C-alpha positions as semicolon CSV with decimal commas, in nm:
position;residue;x (nm);y (nm);z (nm)
1;I;11,180;9,247;10,314
2;G;11,004;9,141;10,632
3;L;10,629;9,172;10,686
4;I;10,436;9,179;11,013
5;V;10,064;9,141;10,959
6;E;9,744;9,050;11,140
7;G;9,639;8,734;10,957
8;I;9,725;8,480;10,689
9;A;9,533;8,659;10,413
10;D;9,701;8,991;10,492
11;G;10,039;8,821;10,473
12;A;9,967;8,649;10,143
13;V;9,844;8,970;9,978
14;C;10,123;9,190;10,112
15;K;10,392;8,937;10,017
16;L;10,260;8,906;9,664
17;A;10,225;9,284;9,633
18;A;10,584;9,337;9,751
19;Q;10,713;9,081;9,502
20;R;10,525;9,247;9,218
21;L;10,640;9,595;9,318
22;L;11,005;9,502;9,369
23;R;11,103;9,241;9,113
24;G;11,369;9,006;9,243
25;V;11,336;9,110;9,606
26;V;11,334;8,834;9,869
27;V;11,027;8,859;10,092
28;H;11,050;8,663;10,416
29;E;10,747;8,456;10,512
30;P;10,512;8,707;10,682
31;M;10,482;8,700;11,059
32;T;10,113;8,677;11,148
33;M;10,013;8,822;11,484
34;I;9,650;8,692;11,491
35;N;9,481;9,029;11,546
36;K;9,537;9,403;11,552
37;K;9,583;9,433;11,929
38;L;9,852;9,165;11,942
39;L;10,020;9,311;11,633
40;L;10,045;9,663;11,775
41;E;10,167;9,537;12,112
42;G;10,412;9,282;11,973
43;C;10,546;9,436;11,653
44;G;10,865;9,548;11,826
45;D;10,987;9,200;11,919
46;A;10,870;9,064;11,582
47;A;11,059;9,335;11,392
48;A;11,373;9,275;11,600
49;L;11,359;8,905;11,513
50;L;11,320;8,977;11,142
51;I;11,608;9,226;11,140
52;K;11,853;9,047;11,368
53;S;11,785;8,679;11,303
54;H;11,651;8,683;10,947
55;K;11,868;8,972;10,823
56;C;11,580;9,173;10,673
57;D;11,684;9,511;10,535
58;R;11,336;9,656;10,579
59;V;11,037;9,549;10,788
60;C;10,685;9,669;10,714
61;V;10,421;9,649;10,987
62;V;10,075;9,640;10,826
63;W;9,736;9,653;10,998
64;D;9,374;9,742;10,922
65;L;9,237;10,067;11,056
66;N;8,894;9,920;11,109
67;P;8,899;9,540;11,130
68;P;8,560;9,364;11,145
69;W;8,617;9,248;11,502
70;A;8,663;9,604;11,637
71;A;8,462;9,671;11,951
72;K;8,108;9,782;11,872
73;G;8,085;10,159;11,876
74;A;8,462;10,202;11,897
75;K;8,602;10,467;11,666
76;P;8,923;10,364;11,487
77;C;9,214;10,600;11,542
78;R;9,532;10,580;11,337
79;H;9,716;10,802;11,588
80;N;9,637;10,572;11,880
81;D;9,739;10,269;11,674
82;R;10,073;10,424;11,587
83;T;10,133;10,523;11,950
84;L;10,094;10,159;12,056
85;A;10,320;10,042;11,775
86;F;10,592;10,298;11,855
87;S;10,580;10,195;12,220
88;S;10,639;9,834;12,121
89;L;10,923;9,930;11,887
90;K;11,082;10,142;12,161
91;S;11,077;9,853;12,406
92;A;11,258;9,642;12,145
93;G;11,524;9,907;12,086
94;L;11,391;10,001;11,744
95;E;11,256;10,346;11,817
96;N;11,299;10,567;11,509
97;D;11,479;10,284;11,328
98;P;11,453;10,367;10,954
99;R;11,441;9,997;10,869
100;V;11,093;9,967;11,024
101;I;10,794;10,125;10,853
102;L;10,435;10,136;10,973
103;L;10,143;10,112;10,735
104;C;9,777;10,137;10,827
105;I;9,530;10,026;10,557
106;T;9,227;10,252;10,559
107;R;8,930;10,029;10,648
108;E;9,067;9,679;10,579
109;L;9,264;9,452;10,348
110;E;8,978;9,428;10,098
111;T;9,018;9,801;10,030
112;W;9,302;9,700;9,798
113;L;9,098;9,427;9,631
114;I;8,797;9,627;9,514
115;A;8,990;9,846;9,271
116;D;9,000;9,612;8,971
117;A;8,677;9,468;8,833
118;A;8,858;9,241;8,586
119;A;9,058;9,076;8,867
120;I;8,746;9,008;9,071
121;T;8,563;8,878;8,763
122;S;8,853;8,647;8,682
123;V;8,844;8,483;9,024
124;L;8,464;8,454;9,016
125;A;8,476;8,299;8,670
126;G;8,711;8,032;8,800
127;L;8,457;7,943;9,067
128;N;8,156;7,959;8,840
129;S;8,262;7,859;8,489
130;E;7,915;7,732;8,389
131;H;7,731;8,056;8,454
132;R;7,760;8,410;8,326
133;I;7,922;8,651;8,572
134;E;7,729;8,969;8,630
135;R;7,917;9,281;8,525
136;I;8,114;9,404;8,824
137;K;8,055;9,771;8,891
138;L;8,322;9,902;9,126
139;P;8,207;10,108;9,426
140;G;8,405;10,422;9,345
141;K;8,709;10,523;9,549
142;P;8,798;10,211;9,753
143;E;8,911;10,393;10,069
144;R;8,580;10,574;10,091
145;H;8,383;10,249;10,100
146;S;8,266;10,172;10,454
147;N;8,267;9,793;10,416
148;P;8,496;9,658;10,141
149;K;8,480;9,301;10,268
150;G;8,100;9,311;10,277
151;W;8,095;9,443;9,921
152;L;8,312;9,153;9,803
153;E;8,098;8,905;9,996
154;D;7,792;9,037;9,812
155;R;7,961;8,997;9,472
156;F;8,051;8,637;9,556
157;E;7,700;8,563;9,679
158;Q;7,558;8,694;9,351
159;N;7,802;8,514;9,123
160;A;7,985;8,225;9,288
161;R;7,688;7,988;9,322
162;G;7,753;7,883;9,679
163;A;8,121;7,973;9,715
164;K;8,144;8,240;9,983
165;Y;8,423;8,496;9,985
166;T;8,693;8,383;10,226
167;D;8,995;8,607;10,263
168;R;9,239;8,320;10,319
169;V;9,123;8,155;9,997
170;H;9,034;8,441;9,762
171;A;9,226;8,757;9,863
172;A;9,565;8,662;9,716
173;P;9,418;8,526;9,389
174;I;9,234;8,856;9,336
175;L;9,558;9,049;9,388
176;A;9,739;8,807;9,156
177;A;9,475;8,861;8,888
178;V;9,536;9,238;8,877
179;S;9,701;9,277;8,539
180;D;9,853;9,621;8,602
181;I;9,970;9,699;8,955
182;K;9,944;10,071;8,870
183;V;9,568;10,037;8,925
184;L;9,633;9,981;9,295
185;R;9,869;10,277;9,321
186;K;9,559;10,498;9,297
187;I;9,465;10,379;9,647
188;P;9,651;10,603;9,896
189;S;9,740;10,329;10,146
190;F;9,870;10,101;9,869
191;A;10,067;10,390;9,720
192;R;10,228;10,446;10,062
193;F;10,309;10,075;10,084
194;A;10,475;10,085;9,742
195;E;10,666;10,407;9,808
196;R;10,799;10,299;10,146
197;L;10,908;9,958;10,030
198;A;11,094;10,116;9,739
199;R;11,314;10,306;9,983
200;S;11,480;9,978;10,075
201;E;11,619;9,922;9,728
């Protein structure tokens, strides 16, 4: 499995998720494209490299619908994102190639991380072992939350005693602390990720 993602945290979470979903599968080190614009414009060449040089059977291109650095006032559009990605894939000779799948995470990476209170509590407890962690009350359906990262940042501010939420540091440990991956399958974008990866088996 090959992964093309925006940043390091996205890659770490998606790689771990793929390994948990498909036991025994080999996941190539994710290709990080720095930001959404570069990912959508360059995913074609990146996918071609993963397929041709690294012999990946399936490549998943993953991006956030609404990353925090989106232009102020700009409305995210999944259709426009996919159009850019398909254009890049076409230029690389991978148009309609079944080995390449596109996945847009509604809102952002943290959408997947705010579905399991026990996992969040576990990571917070490791940062703040001397103090009682406030009971984590989840914000309802993750994909309906307008600012998942901000919500996590608030939980860390309340409980971590000075340790701020940093996606590169804390995102993968939260995913790793999820005891039952079925919890994440209730999130539509994660369910799509799981279903599409399974087609490569």
